BAVEX-768386 format. One record per residue (C-alpha): residue number from 1; residue in three letters; z, y, x. Coordinates in steps of 0.001 Angstrom, whole numbers, plus 500000, padded with zeros to 6 digits. Example, Ala and Ser with C-alpha at 12.3 -4.5 7.8 and 13.67 -1.06 7.14 Angstrom:
! residues 2
+-----+---------+--------+--------+--------+
! num ! residuo !      w !      v !      u !
+-----+---------+--------+--------+--------+
!   1 !     ALA ! 507800 ! 495500 ! 512300 !
!   2 !     SER ! 507140 ! 498940 ! 513670 !
+-----+---------+--------+--------+--------+
END
This chain:
! residues 358
+-----+---------+--------+--------+--------+
! num ! residuo !      w !      v !      u !
+-----+---------+--------+--------+--------+
!   1 !     MET ! 490062 ! 522222 ! 554943 !
!   2 !     PRO ! 492990 ! 520027 ! 556126 !
!   3 !     SER ! 492497 ! 516307 ! 555507 !
!   4 !     MET ! 495547 ! 515991 ! 553242 !
!   5 !     LEU ! 494286 ! 518857 ! 551061 !
!   6 !     ARG ! 490826 ! 517282 ! 550873 !
!   7 !     ILE ! 492341 ! 513955 ! 549751 !
!   8 !     SER ! 494547 ! 515658 ! 547162 !
!   9 !     THR ! 491611 ! 517624 ! 545790 !
!  10 !     LEU ! 489487 ! 514499 ! 545580 !
!  11 !     ALA ! 492283 ! 512572 ! 543860 !
!  12 !     ALA ! 492750 ! 515348 ! 541325 !
!  13 !     ALA ! 489021 ! 515428 ! 540628 !
!  14 !     LEU ! 488895 ! 511669 ! 540171 !
!  15 !     PHE ! 491921 ! 511789 ! 537863 !
!  16 !     CYS ! 490336 ! 514475 ! 535686 !
!  17 !     ALA ! 487031 ! 512595 ! 535571 !
!  18 !     SER ! 488696 ! 509322 ! 534631 !
!  19 !     SER ! 490813 ! 510968 ! 531938 !
!  20 !     PHE ! 487643 ! 512112 ! 530201 !
!  21 !     ALA ! 485576 ! 509016 ! 530934 !
!  22 !     ALA ! 487898 ! 506382 ! 529495 !
!  23 !     PRO ! 490333 ! 506154 ! 526606 !
!  24 !     THR ! 494003 ! 506438 ! 527308 !
!  25 !     ALA ! 496010 ! 503252 ! 527701 !
!  26 !     THR ! 497505 ! 503748 ! 524219 !
!  27 !     GLU ! 494076 ! 504138 ! 522645 !
!  28 !     ALA ! 492890 ! 501021 ! 524434 !
!  29 !     GLU ! 495957 ! 499103 ! 523247 !
!  30 !     ASN ! 495417 ! 500327 ! 519706 !
!  31 !     ALA ! 491823 ! 499107 ! 519759 !
!  32 !     GLU ! 492754 ! 495753 ! 521295 !
!  33 !     VAL ! 495412 ! 495019 ! 518669 !
!  34 !     TYR ! 493189 ! 496267 ! 515835 !
!  35 !     HIS ! 490285 ! 494019 ! 516778 !
!  36 !     ALA ! 492520 ! 491011 ! 517401 !
!  37 !     ILE ! 494155 ! 491249 ! 513974 !
!  38 !     LYS ! 490814 ! 491864 ! 512286 !
!  39 !     ALA ! 489195 ! 488849 ! 513937 !
!  40 !     ASN ! 492102 ! 486622 ! 512984 !
!  41 !     LEU ! 492239 ! 487726 ! 509343 !
!  42 !     GLU ! 488480 ! 487599 ! 508816 !
!  43 !     LYS ! 488205 ! 484182 ! 510447 !
!  44 !     HIS ! 490603 ! 482792 ! 507831 !
!  45 !     LEU ! 489859 ! 485137 ! 504917 !
!  46 !     PHE ! 488233 ! 482508 ! 502698 !
!  47 !     GLU ! 491373 ! 480378 ! 502988 !
!  48 !     LEU ! 493574 ! 483076 ! 501452 !
!  49 !     PRO ! 494349 ! 483440 ! 497709 !
!  50 !     PRO ! 492046 ! 485724 ! 495662 !
!  51 !     ARG ! 494696 ! 488454 ! 495441 !
!  52 !     ILE ! 495085 ! 488510 ! 499234 !
!  53 !     GLN ! 491323 ! 488445 ! 499821 !
!  54 !     GLY ! 490980 ! 491327 ! 497407 !
!  55 !     HIS ! 493817 ! 493314 ! 498963 !
!  56 !     TYR ! 492173 ! 493035 ! 502376 !
!  57 !     GLY ! 488599 ! 493597 ! 501232 !
!  58 !     ILE ! 489409 ! 496643 ! 499105 !
!  59 !     ARG ! 491262 ! 498344 ! 501933 !
!  60 !     GLN ! 488584 ! 497563 ! 504489 !
!  61 !     TYR ! 485925 ! 498918 ! 502140 !
!  62 !     ARG ! 487888 ! 502147 ! 501757 !
!  63 !     MET ! 488340 ! 502397 ! 505513 !
!  64 !     THR ! 484767 ! 501537 ! 506529 !
!  65 !     GLY ! 482467 ! 501851 ! 503521 !
!  66 !     GLU ! 480883 ! 498563 ! 504589 !
!  67 !     VAL ! 479423 ! 496781 ! 501576 !
!  68 !     LYS ! 480223 ! 493355 ! 503031 !
!  69 !     TYR ! 483821 ! 493871 ! 501933 !
!  70 !     ALA ! 482851 ! 494445 ! 498289 !
!  71 !     ASN ! 482527 ! 490723 ! 497602 !
!  72 !     ALA ! 486185 ! 490216 ! 498494 !
!  73 !     ALA ! 486938 ! 492840 ! 495847 !
!  74 !     LEU ! 484670 ! 490953 ! 493432 !
!  75 !     VAL ! 486744 ! 487796 ! 493970 !
!  76 !     ASP ! 489821 ! 489810 ! 493041 !
!  77 !     LEU ! 488065 ! 491260 ! 489987 !
!  78 !     TYR ! 487461 ! 487791 ! 488552 !
!  79 !     ALA ! 491142 ! 486949 ! 488936 !
!  80 !     VAL ! 492469 ! 490155 ! 487352 !
!  81 !     THR ! 489884 ! 490092 ! 484546 !
!  82 !     GLU ! 490956 ! 486592 ! 483532 !
!  83 !     ALA ! 494580 ! 487683 ! 483643 !
!  84 !     GLN ! 493969 ! 490791 ! 481530 !
!  85 !     ALA ! 491987 ! 488748 ! 479001 !
!  86 !     PHE ! 495004 ! 486512 ! 478496 !
!  87 !     TYR ! 497664 ! 489223 ! 478348 !
!  88 !     ALA ! 495860 ! 492093 ! 476612 !
!  89 !     CYS ! 494061 ! 489991 ! 474024 !
!  90 !     ASN ! 497256 ! 488315 ! 472831 !
!  91 !     LEU ! 499359 ! 491449 ! 472374 !
!  92 !     ASP ! 499355 ! 491158 ! 468581 !
!  93 !     LYS ! 500883 ! 487665 ! 468593 !
!  94 !     LYS ! 504481 ! 487413 ! 467437 !
!  95 !     ASP ! 507022 ! 487443 ! 470303 !
!  96 !     PHE ! 504226 ! 487316 ! 472896 !
!  97 !     ILE ! 505403 ! 490368 ! 474841 !
!  98 !     ILE ! 509057 ! 489383 ! 475132 !
!  99 !     ASN ! 508191 ! 485766 ! 475954 !
! 100 !     GLU ! 505822 ! 486813 ! 478744 !
! 101 !     ALA ! 508336 ! 489365 ! 479982 !
! 102 !     ASN ! 510974 ! 486666 ! 480277 !
! 103 !     LYS ! 508516 ! 484470 ! 482172 !
! 104 !     ALA ! 507822 ! 487326 ! 484607 !
! 105 !     ILE ! 511540 ! 487865 ! 485149 !
! 106 !     SER ! 512172 ! 484147 ! 485679 !
! 107 !     VAL ! 509809 ! 483991 ! 488669 !
! 108 !     LEU ! 511318 ! 486950 ! 490527 !
! 109 !     GLY ! 513306 ! 484587 ! 492740 !
! 110 !     LYS ! 516947 ! 483848 ! 493487 !
! 111 !     GLY ! 517757 ! 486026 ! 496500 !
! 112 !     PRO ! 519983 ! 489137 ! 496501 !
! 113 !     ARG ! 517121 ! 491530 ! 495781 !
! 114 !     ALA ! 515792 ! 489323 ! 492971 !
! 115 !     LYS ! 519247 ! 489136 ! 491410 !
! 116 !     ALA ! 519583 ! 492908 ! 491585 !
! 117 !     ARG ! 516172 ! 493342 ! 489957 !
! 118 !     LYS ! 516995 ! 490907 ! 487165 !
! 119 !     LYS ! 520241 ! 492749 ! 486506 !
! 120 !     ALA ! 518450 ! 496110 ! 486443 !
! 121 !     LEU ! 515911 ! 494781 ! 483926 !
! 122 !     LYS ! 518491 ! 493458 ! 481449 !
! 123 !     PRO ! 518587 ! 496604 ! 479247 !
! 124 !     PHE ! 514769 ! 496664 ! 478897 !
! 125 !     PRO ! 513197 ! 493283 ! 479814 !
! 126 !     GLU ! 509828 ! 494168 ! 478280 !
! 127 !     PHE ! 509392 ! 496909 ! 480902 !
! 128 !     ILE ! 508239 ! 494386 ! 483516 !
! 129 !     PHE ! 505480 ! 493162 ! 481198 !
! 130 !     TYR ! 504209 ! 496641 ! 480400 !
! 131 !     THR ! 504156 ! 497696 ! 484044 !
! 132 !     ASP ! 503832 ! 494790 ! 486437 !
! 133 !     VAL ! 501416 ! 492971 ! 484139 !
! 134 !     LEU ! 499452 ! 495302 ! 481854 !
! 135 !     LEU ! 499378 ! 498361 ! 484125 !
! 136 !     ARG ! 498763 ! 496316 ! 487256 !
! 137 !     TYR ! 495681 ! 494516 ! 485982 !
! 138 !     SER ! 494149 ! 497391 ! 484023 !
! 139 !     SER ! 494558 ! 499869 ! 486889 !
! 140 !     ARG ! 492891 ! 497499 ! 489352 !
! 141 !     ILE ! 489883 ! 497040 ! 487061 !
! 142 !     ASN ! 489815 ! 500807 ! 486573 !
! 143 !     GLU ! 489697 ! 501343 ! 490358 !
! 144 !     PHE ! 486365 ! 499509 ! 490362 !
! 145 !     ASP ! 485075 ! 502010 ! 487741 !
! 146 !     LEU ! 485205 ! 499350 ! 485038 !
! 147 !     THR ! 487185 ! 498551 ! 481905 !
! 148 !     GLY ! 488427 ! 495063 ! 481148 !
! 149 !     PRO ! 488856 ! 492875 ! 478056 !
! 150 !     CYS ! 490836 ! 494224 ! 475076 !
! 151 !     HIS ! 491212 ! 497521 ! 476923 !
! 152 !     GLU ! 491753 ! 499644 ! 473808 !
! 153 !     GLN ! 494481 ! 497317 ! 472534 !
! 154 !     LEU ! 496175 ! 497445 ! 475940 !
! 155 !     VAL ! 496054 ! 501252 ! 476052 !
! 156 !     GLU ! 497489 ! 501646 ! 472566 !
! 157 !     THR ! 500324 ! 499246 ! 473365 !
! 158 !     LEU ! 501238 ! 501134 ! 476529 !
! 159 !     LYS ! 501120 ! 504511 ! 474794 !
! 160 !     LYS ! 503713 ! 503272 ! 472300 !
! 161 !     ALA ! 505943 ! 501666 ! 474941 !
! 162 !     ASP ! 509040 ! 503405 ! 476293 !
! 163 !     LEU ! 508242 ! 503508 ! 480012 !
! 164 !     LYS ! 510306 ! 506572 ! 480890 !
! 165 !     THR ! 513675 ! 504836 ! 480472 !
! 166 !     GLY ! 512864 ! 502096 ! 482963 !
! 167 !     LEU ! 511090 ! 504422 ! 485370 !
! 168 !     THR ! 514025 ! 506811 ! 485657 !
! 169 !     ASP ! 516909 ! 504316 ! 485575 !
! 170 !     GLU ! 519134 ! 504453 ! 488667 !
! 171 !     ALA ! 519508 ! 500679 ! 489027 !
! 172 !     MET ! 515742 ! 500250 ! 488731 !
! 173 !     ILE ! 515068 ! 502870 ! 491401 !
! 174 !     LYS ! 517548 ! 501199 ! 493745 !
! 175 !     THR ! 515669 ! 497902 ! 493476 !
! 176 !     TRP ! 512046 ! 498833 ! 492691 !
! 177 !     ALA ! 511449 ! 502290 ! 494210 !
! 178 !     ALA ! 507923 ! 501687 ! 495525 !
! 179 !     GLN ! 506804 ! 499647 ! 492543 !
! 180 !     LEU ! 507992 ! 502318 ! 490100 !
! 181 !     ILE ! 505920 ! 505069 ! 491680 !
! 182 !     ASN ! 502925 ! 502750 ! 491527 !
! 183 !     TYR ! 503526 ! 502324 ! 487796 !
! 184 !     VAL ! 503796 ! 506096 ! 487393 !
! 185 !     TYR ! 500386 ! 506703 ! 488936 !
! 186 !     TRP ! 498793 ! 503718 ! 487210 !
! 187 !     ALA ! 499972 ! 504989 ! 483838 !
! 188 !     LYS ! 498438 ! 508369 ! 484592 !
! 189 !     GLN ! 495278 ! 506730 ! 485938 !
! 190 !     ILE ! 494472 ! 504853 ! 482738 !
! 191 !     GLY ! 495661 ! 507652 ! 480451 !
! 192 !     VAL ! 498799 ! 506246 ! 478850 !
! 193 !     GLY ! 501374 ! 508791 ! 480047 !
! 194 !     ASP ! 502324 ! 511263 ! 482774 !
! 195 !     TYR ! 505755 ! 510416 ! 484173 !
! 196 !     LEU ! 505380 ! 511866 ! 487671 !
! 197 !     ALA ! 507750 ! 514822 ! 487339 !
! 198 !     ASP ! 510387 ! 512674 ! 485621 !
! 199 !     TYR ! 510222 ! 509996 ! 488283 !
! 200 !     LYS ! 510279 ! 512410 ! 491215 !
! 201 !     THR ! 513380 ! 514109 ! 489808 !
! 202 !     ALA ! 515082 ! 510759 ! 489223 !
! 203 !     PHE ! 514130 ! 509424 ! 492661 !
! 204 !     ILE ! 515491 ! 512473 ! 494506 !
! 205 !     GLY ! 518627 ! 512287 ! 492365 !
! 206 !     VAL ! 519222 ! 508693 ! 493481 !
! 207 !     TYR ! 518234 ! 509306 ! 497112 !
! 208 !     PRO ! 519078 ! 512903 ! 498144 !
! 209 !     ASP ! 518578 ! 513474 ! 501870 !
! 210 !     ASN ! 522131 ! 514735 ! 502302 !
! 211 !     LYS ! 523469 ! 511270 ! 501435 !
! 212 !     ASP ! 521274 ! 509244 ! 503793 !
! 213 !     ASN ! 524278 ! 508463 ! 505982 !
! 214 !     GLN ! 525794 ! 506580 ! 503028 !
! 215 !     LEU ! 522791 ! 504247 ! 502710 !
! 216 !     ASP ! 522899 ! 500832 ! 504322 !
! 217 !     LYS ! 519777 ! 499469 ! 505994 !
! 218 !     LYS ! 518410 ! 497803 ! 502848 !
! 219 !     GLN ! 518858 ! 500870 ! 500676 !
! 220 !     TYR ! 517376 ! 503172 ! 503308 !
! 221 !     ARG ! 514364 ! 500893 ! 503528 !
! 222 !     ASN ! 513999 ! 501017 ! 499751 !
! 223 !     LYS ! 514067 ! 504812 ! 499892 !
! 224 !     LEU ! 511444 ! 504928 ! 502646 !
! 225 !     TYR ! 509244 ! 502425 ! 500848 !
! 226 !     GLY ! 509395 ! 504555 ! 497728 !
! 227 !     MET ! 508532 ! 507705 ! 499672 !
! 228 !     THR ! 505472 ! 506214 ! 501352 !
! 229 !     HIS ! 504233 ! 505046 ! 497980 !
! 230 !     PHE ! 504397 ! 508529 ! 496503 !
! 231 !     ILE ! 501712 ! 509395 ! 499038 !
! 232 !     PHE ! 499791 ! 506123 ! 498835 !
! 233 !     ALA ! 499607 ! 506164 ! 495039 !
! 234 !     ALA ! 498537 ! 509819 ! 495038 !
! 235 !     SER ! 495648 ! 508902 ! 497348 !
! 236 !     GLU ! 494657 ! 506194 ! 494845 !
! 237 !     TYR ! 495363 ! 503824 ! 497707 !
! 238 !     TYR ! 493345 ! 505299 ! 500543 !
! 239 !     GLN ! 490403 ! 506593 ! 498497 !
! 240 !     HIS ! 491013 ! 510227 ! 499454 !
! 241 !     ASN ! 493440 ! 512444 ! 501361 !
! 242 !     VAL ! 496486 ! 514094 ! 499807 !
! 243 !     ASP ! 497841 ! 517637 ! 499945 !
! 244 !     ALA ! 500338 ! 517864 ! 502810 !
! 245 !     LYS ! 502154 ! 520747 ! 501098 !
! 246 !     GLU ! 502759 ! 518696 ! 497950 !
! 247 !     PHE ! 504389 ! 515962 ! 500007 !
! 248 !     ALA ! 506113 ! 518117 ! 502617 !
! 249 !     TRP ! 509474 ! 516903 ! 501308 !
! 250 !     ILE ! 508482 ! 513374 ! 502364 !
! 251 !     LEU ! 506668 ! 514182 ! 505601 !
! 252 !     ASP ! 509528 ! 516412 ! 506791 !
! 253 !     HIS ! 511990 ! 513598 ! 506131 !
! 254 !     PHE ! 509906 ! 511147 ! 508157 !
! 255 !     GLU ! 509556 ! 513583 ! 511050 !
! 256 !     GLN ! 513252 ! 514444 ! 511131 !
! 257 !     ASN ! 514384 ! 510815 ! 510840 !
! 258 !     ILE ! 511772 ! 508971 ! 512877 !
! 259 !     ASP ! 514337 ! 507563 ! 515321 !
! 260 !     ARG ! 516304 ! 505921 ! 512518 !
! 261 !     ILE ! 513076 ! 504743 ! 510878 !
! 262 !     LEU ! 511882 ! 503034 ! 514065 !
! 263 !     LYS ! 515296 ! 501406 ! 514422 !
! 264 !     ASP ! 516055 ! 500342 ! 510845 !
! 265 !     ALA ! 512742 ! 499935 ! 508994 !
! 266 !     THR ! 510421 ! 496935 ! 508882 !
! 267 !     ASP ! 507010 ! 496904 ! 510577 !
! 268 !     ASP ! 505353 ! 497310 ! 507159 !
! 269 !     ILE ! 507305 ! 500472 ! 506388 !
! 270 !     ILE ! 506864 ! 501892 ! 509897 !
! 271 !     ALA ! 503088 ! 501473 ! 509603 !
! 272 !     GLU ! 503193 ! 503143 ! 506180 !
! 273 !     VAL ! 505121 ! 506113 ! 507587 !
! 274 !     GLY ! 502390 ! 506673 ! 510172 !
! 275 !     ILE ! 499624 ! 506260 ! 507585 !
! 276 !     SER ! 501339 ! 508850 ! 505373 !
! 277 !     PHE ! 500599 ! 511528 ! 507993 !
! 278 !     LEU ! 497008 ! 510316 ! 508340 !
! 279 !     LEU ! 496497 ! 510592 ! 504575 !
! 280 !     ALA ! 497961 ! 514105 ! 504734 !
! 281 !     GLY ! 495409 ! 515104 ! 507382 !
! 282 !     GLN ! 497922 ! 515249 ! 510245 !
! 283 !     PRO ! 496703 ! 512682 ! 512810 !
! 284 !     ASP ! 498189 ! 514668 ! 515705 !
! 285 !     ASN ! 501729 ! 514629 ! 514365 !
! 286 !     PRO ! 503937 ! 512896 ! 516965 !
! 287 !     VAL ! 505149 ! 510451 ! 514312 !
! 288 !     VAL ! 501691 ! 508860 ! 514228 !
! 289 !     ALA ! 501705 ! 508023 ! 517946 !
! 290 !     LYS ! 505284 ! 506750 ! 517763 !
! 291 !     THR ! 504511 ! 504417 ! 514880 !
! 292 !     GLN ! 501314 ! 503228 ! 516562 !
! 293 !     GLN ! 503221 ! 502357 ! 519720 !
! 294 !     HIS ! 505819 ! 500470 ! 517687 !
! 295 !     ILE ! 503117 ! 498443 ! 515925 !
! 296 !     VAL ! 501367 ! 497624 ! 519208 !
! 297 !     ASN ! 504678 ! 496407 ! 520609 !
! 298 !     ALA ! 505233 ! 494227 ! 517525 !
! 299 !     PHE ! 501903 ! 492398 ! 517987 !
! 300 !     ASP ! 502224 ! 488725 ! 518935 !
! 301 !     LYS ! 499433 ! 487956 ! 521406 !
! 302 !     LYS ! 499845 ! 484207 ! 521024 !
! 303 !     GLU ! 499533 ! 484253 ! 517232 !
! 304 !     GLN ! 497113 ! 487237 ! 517202 !
! 305 !     ILE ! 499125 ! 488758 ! 514366 !
! 306 !     ILE ! 502204 ! 490847 ! 513672 !
! 307 !     PRO ! 504671 ! 488229 ! 512429 !
! 308 !     SER ! 507381 ! 488648 ! 509812 !
! 309 !     PRO ! 510808 ! 489990 ! 510810 !
! 310 !     ARG ! 511842 ! 486348 ! 511237 !
! 311 !     GLY ! 508815 ! 485549 ! 513388 !
! 312 !     ASN ! 506671 ! 483801 ! 510765 !
! 313 !     PRO ! 502926 ! 484215 ! 511556 !
! 314 !     ASP ! 501744 ! 483026 ! 508098 !
! 315 !     LEU ! 498646 ! 485007 ! 507060 !
! 316 !     VAL ! 499318 ! 484907 ! 503318 !
! 317 !     MET ! 502762 ! 486431 ! 503837 !
! 318 !     GLY ! 501594 ! 488770 ! 506569 !
! 319 !     GLU ! 498234 ! 490137 ! 505383 !
! 320 !     HIS ! 499864 ! 493235 ! 503851 !
! 321 !     ARG ! 501710 ! 494052 ! 507073 !
! 322 !     ASN ! 498691 ! 493452 ! 509259 !
! 323 !     VAL ! 496083 ! 495302 ! 507251 !
! 324 !     LEU ! 498459 ! 498288 ! 507302 !
! 325 !     ALA ! 498645 ! 497928 ! 511075 !
! 326 !     MET ! 494850 ! 497911 ! 511284 !
! 327 !     MET ! 494624 ! 501066 ! 509220 !
! 328 !     LEU ! 497224 ! 502854 ! 511314 !
! 329 !     LEU ! 495543 ! 501907 ! 514591 !
! 330 !     ASP ! 491960 ! 502749 ! 513567 !
! 331 !     TRP ! 491973 ! 505471 ! 510908 !
! 332 !     PRO ! 488476 ! 506639 ! 509860 !
! 333 !     GLU ! 487155 ! 510168 ! 509732 !
! 334 !     LYS ! 486140 ! 509606 ! 506114 !
! 335 !     LEU ! 487644 ! 507515 ! 503314 !
! 336 !     HIS ! 485471 ! 505737 ! 500758 !
! 337 !     LYS ! 486048 ! 505530 ! 497005 !
! 338 !     GLY ! 485831 ! 502308 ! 495091 !
! 339 !     PRO ! 484197 ! 499928 ! 495583 !
! 340 !     HIS ! 482410 ! 500736 ! 492334 !
! 341 !     LEU ! 481169 ! 497219 ! 491775 !
! 342 !     ALA ! 478729 ! 497983 ! 488933 !
! 343 !     THR ! 476639 ! 500250 ! 491164 !
! 344 !     LEU ! 476607 ! 498285 ! 494421 !
! 345 !     LYS ! 473533 ! 496126 ! 494936 !
! 346 !     ALA ! 475640 ! 493360 ! 496469 !
! 347 !     THR ! 477881 ! 492960 ! 493405 !
! 348 !     LYS ! 476372 ! 494521 ! 490267 !
! 349 !     LYS ! 474604 ! 491328 ! 489156 !
! 350 !     TYR ! 477717 ! 489200 ! 489485 !
! 351 !     LEU ! 480344 ! 490999 ! 487419 !
! 352 !     PRO ! 482504 ! 489057 ! 484944 !
! 353 !     LYS ! 481050 ! 489172 ! 481425 !
! 354 !     GLN ! 484295 ! 490612 ! 480055 !
! 355 !     VAL ! 484115 ! 493896 ! 481977 !
! 356 !     LYS ! 481913 ! 496907 ! 481409 !
! 357 !     ALA ! 481103 ! 500036 ! 483377 !
! 358 !     LYS ! 483128 ! 503104 ! 482404 !
+-----+---------+--------+--------+--------+
END
């Protein structure tokens, strides 16, 4: 055998061996960024507010099934239980709902998006109380397989409330698309109404694909954010997979528009687009690899975090973005429900007195 042929054959053999013996560069980069973000967040986790600790711990429990994350969820449970006790147990007080709704509106902020949201809420200010307060807290407690204080009073109030008008309003969809689909699934989750078909029809009416070229960057982001949350909410936030056929209208849009998404969307939304395919059982879709590469490129090695669009490395502001990145870069073979805190040995003795197992 000629020497050049022998060298080429040897090189080919070595290449094949190495390709099976070690992960690809992209896989190695994914793992490096995942572990760096995880180490950074968990080093500082106790410094973060209860809501942020809970957000991280709940998602890591659902990704890993590791009981050590259940106590972060328990911290969150104490916070939401106290909140529900205040709001749900005072529903019969005169003017309580409208006064609390106005308080919720007043803290939305002063920026352009906040102003647009305030304007959208003017015809039905109580909507924010019913959804972003009552539904938010009760659904979180429900996710832990528990019911909270004054639960029956809360449910009866929500059954009587007009949620459909706010959920299907064009101005609301243009400013709250992702939040509205959360409210839709939360309402269904705790048994106070099924608005899914109404909201889907309204959402597509506001954001038909054939008018995407008329959307500016902010409105396109709002559309994308709403679309990812159809899938996320249907999975009960990463507790189980979703039916790819049911959400083909979303997945097809992401696949056909991935170049624009990578160019115009935020890192949070780009990570969510990739996770949408993972939840639909399509890890080999090219969109997943493209979004993973984008997230790896966005990682700041000095700060050991993916910073905000303006470069802010603050962990409180950035936990949402970075836990999404972790999920995208290290998706598990199996998702885990809960945590069901009343049945876990680590947490069942420490539940708030105002909650009870379902």
